N, C-alpha and C positions, 0 to 999 in steps of 0.2 A: 486399481484399488477399488474395492467394493464397499458396500454399506457396513459390513462387519469391521473393516479397517477404520472407517470414519467414526463408527460408534466407539471403537477402542480408543481413538485419539480424543474424542469428546470426554470419555471417562477419565483418561489421563489428565486432561486439563482441569476437570472438576476436582480431582484429588490434589493437583498442584495448586489450584486456587485456594483450597481449604488450608493448605500448609505454607502458602506463599513461597513455593518452589519455582525458581526461574526456568521453567520448562522449555521456553522458546525465546531466542534472541535474534536480533538483526545486527549484523556487522556491516557498517557503511564504510567500505574499504577506501573509497575516494570520493571527492566532491567533483572531480573532473569528468568531462563528457565531450565526445566529438560532435554532439548536437548542440544547438543553441536555442532550445525550446523557450518560447516566450513566457510560459507560466511556471518554469522550474523554480523550486524552492531552495535548491542547494548548489546550483550550477557554477562551476569554474571551468575555464577553457582547458582544452585537452593538454596543452603544453605549458600550463601556468606554473612557472618555476617556484613561486612562493607556496602555492598549494602543494606541490610535490615535496618541498622541504618540510612542510608541516605534517605530512602523512606519516602514519605509524609504520614501523618496519614489519617485515615478514615475521620476525621472531616475536614481536609484540603481539600481533594478532594470533599467532600459534599459541603463545603462552596464555593469552586471554581465553582462547577456546578450551584449553585444558583446565584452567581454573573454573570456568563456567560449567564445564561438564562435571567436574567434581562437586559443584554446588547443585547439580540436578538438571542442567540443560541437556535436552535430547535433540532438539531441532534448532538449526541455525539457518538464517537467510543471509546470503552474501549479496550486498546491494551497493548502490552508489548514489549519485554519479553513475558512471559506467564502470562496474567492477572489472570487466575484461580488459580495461586499459592498463591495469597494473601488470607489470612483467612477471610478478610473483603470484598472479592469481591462481595458477594451477597448483603451485606449491601449497598455498593456504587451503585451497579446495581439497586437495588430496589428503592433507594432514587431517583436516576435519573429518573426512570420510573414514580415514584409517583409525581414528579414535572412537568410531562407532556412532558419530552424529549423523542425523538425517539432514542432508544439506540441500537447500533450494537456492536458486539464483535469480535475481532480478536483472534484466538486461534489455537494451533497446534492439539487440540482434544484429547491429551493423557489423560487429567484429567477428561474427560466427561464420567462418569460412569452412572449407572441406576438412581442414585439419582440426578445427574446433568441433565439428560434427563428429568426427572420429573419436576425439577425446571424450566428449559427453556420452557417446555410444558405448565406449569401453569403460567409462567411469560414470555411470548414470546418476544424475541428481534425483532427489526426491521429486523435484519439479523445477522446470525451467520456465520462469515467468517472463514473457516477452511483450513489451508494450508496442502495440501497432498504432501509430499516430495518424494514419490516414489510408486512403485507398487509391492514391495517385501520386505521381512525382510532384505535381503542382502543390498538393496539400503538404507534402513533406518539405518542399522548398519554402512555403509560406510559414509553416509552423516551426520546423526544426532547422531551417537554413541549409538543407541538403536534399535537393530533389532526387539525386542519384541513389540515395540510401533506400528508397522505396523498393526497387527491384531486388536489391541485395538482401533486404530484410525478408521479403516474401520468399526468396530462394532459400534463405536460411531456415525459415519456419518449415517449408515444404521438405527439405532434406532431413531436418531433425525428426519430423513426423515419419518419414520413410525409414529412418534409422531406428525407430522405436523409442526415441527419447520422449519422456513425458513432458509435454508442453502445455502451458496455459497462456492464453492471450489476455492482455489488459488493454482497455481502451479508455484514454483520458479525453473526455469531450470538452472542446473549447469552441469559440466562435470561428476558429480557423479550420476545424475538421468535422464539425457537427453534421454537415451535409453528407459526410461519408459513412455515417453510422450504419445505415442499412447494408451497404456493401461489405463493411467490415464484419458484421454479424453473419452475413451470407458466406463470406470466406471461412469463418470459423466453423460454421455448420457443414460446409462442403468437406472440410478436413477432419470433421468430428473432433474439434478441439473445444474445451471449455473456455468461456470468455467472461470477463468481468468488466463492467463499465463504471467509470467514476465521472460524475457531473458536477460535484462540488469542488471548486478550486480553492485551496487554502491561499490566503495572501502570503507572498514570499517573505515572511517575517524573518526567516533564518538568514537571508542575505540582505535584508533591509531594503528590498525593492518595492516598487509600486505594484498593486494588484492589476492584472490585465485579464479580465474575465467577462463572461456574458452577464447581462442583467439577470437578476434572480428569476424573473418570469421566463426568460429565454432558457435558462438552465433547467427549469422545471419541465418545460416542453421537451427538451432534449432528453431529460431523464425518463419521461414517459415514453418517448419514441424508442429509446434503447430497451426499456422493459418489454415493450410490445414486440420489437424485432427479436428479442431473445426468447420470449415465451410463446408468442403467438396469442391470438385473441382468447381462446378457451382457457389456456393455462393461466393467463393474466387475470381473467375473470375469477377463477378459483382462488388465485393468490389474493386478490383484493377482497373477496368474500371472507376468506380466512382472517385477513388483517382486521376487518371490521368486527369480527366476532371475538378476536383476541382481547383479553382483559389486560389493562395496564398493570404492571407490577406495583405493589404498594410502596409508597415513599413516606419518609418521615413527615409528621404533621407540621413541624417547624423546620425552617432552613431548606436547603436544596438537597437533591439526591446525590449521594456519593458517586464517584466515577464508576460507571456501570460496566466498562470493558475490562479486559485482563491486564491492561498496561500498568506495570508496577506491582502486579499481583502474581502473575505467572509468566509475564513477558517483559522484555526490555529492549532498548535500542542503544547502540554504541555509535557515536558520530565518528566521522572520518578523522577528526583531530583528537579523539580519545576521551570523550565525555559520555557518561551514561545518563540517559533520560528514560522516563516511562515509555515514550513513543517518539517516533521520528518527527512528528508534527509539533512537538512541544519544545520551545526554547528554554523552558524551565519547568520543574526543577531539573538541574543538571549538575553533575559532579565529575571532576577530573578523576580518572581511574588510576589509583596507585596499586590497588589489588581488587579483585572482583568482589569478594565478599563484603568489604567495606562499602563499595559503591552500591551494591545491591541493597544493603541495609538502609542506606540513605534514600534510595528511590522508593523502597517499600514504605518507609515512614512518611516521606513527602506525599505519597499518594493519598494518605489519610486526610490531608488538608485540601483536597481538590473536590469541588462540588459543581454540579450543573446549576444553571440559573433556577431560582425559585419558580419562575414563570412556567418552566417546563412541566411542573407537576400537574397542572390543570389545563395545559394547552390542548385545544381541540385538534390540533394538527400533529400531535406527538407521534402518532403511528406512521406519519408520512414524512418525518423529518430526518435530516442527515445528522442531527445533533450528536456530538461527542464532546468530551471534556476539553479537548485541544482546541476546538473551534472558537470559543469565547476568547481564549488567550491569543489566538492568531488574529481574530477580528478586532479585538478591543484592548489587547495587551493586558488582560486581567481575567483570571478564572471567575466563573460564576456570573458573568455579565451577559446581557441579552444580545445575541448577534442578529441584528435586524435583517441582514442579507439572507440568512438561513430561514428566518421566520417567514419572509416573503416568498422564498422558494417553496417552502413546505405548504403554504396556503394555496399557491398556484397549482402545485402538484396534486393536492387534494381535490381542487376544483376540476382538473383534467380527469382524474380518476372517477369522480362522480359523474361527469359528462359521459365518459366511456361506459360506465355501468348502466346508465339510464338511456343510452342511445340505441 
């Protein structure tokens, strides 16, 4: 896919934003996963009987896809948990493609064997997003609870690439795998695969767990190292120069800035137990889905009452910050509040960028 396609999609989203059309949705098919990652926000065990009972049926997801498509949805992301755990994954996936939707999949890659490689090769997704949690068996064992998974995931990624399936790698940086960042980016470059890193860990509010993450200063250092590994020195310098020149968008003189992303405007998220939210990181606003249109109307209206913290308007670290509307809710259980963890991370990241530019 080239620049023309990317521009086409951007234009579609711009029009969808103007008219509040649900252009893109995420279907969280299950909360279950064969991994036991320490930072996961939704995880239930692979054979959790109670979770299985609460999951929506094949027909429920297929009907929802048809209703959403009628309302304007063009793109759908099938995610989890680990969506490939569901025995009806292929049925849901194929029906979505048959209706004309552009289907992407989030997966940890463990369940992608030769049969699944063949399936995705014959029925190509818009993109297969695979999270690579480390660069060794030891890292996978420490973070995911399954050291043997490492070689299986690497083999799956390699075979998918050889089969011509569009793959993107995701890297979620934690204290358990940050030391592998350089090797992971090198692996992506060797296979010529796009890669995206995440260094801000949401507190696992959706499962009521305790946050297990790096100190904000450590997270900032890992964030900088990932950017450098991804871009290289010259490209990172140009990126930071452009960031400094960019003017901040105007915000209201009073109150905070309205939710700046597309959540609840042209995108939505459906949880594994049948609730719609603006995005997967928000525990509220959420509504049980009886029909798609009513749920979408609720989410659209609820979005209008979500604001960023007032402090963000004049913050000197704004351009270097991870801030999104979901973060204050996850950190403090209330929209519009100041998430101190993110503020500290942004300040440290700005310091590291300044040192890099002056070095």
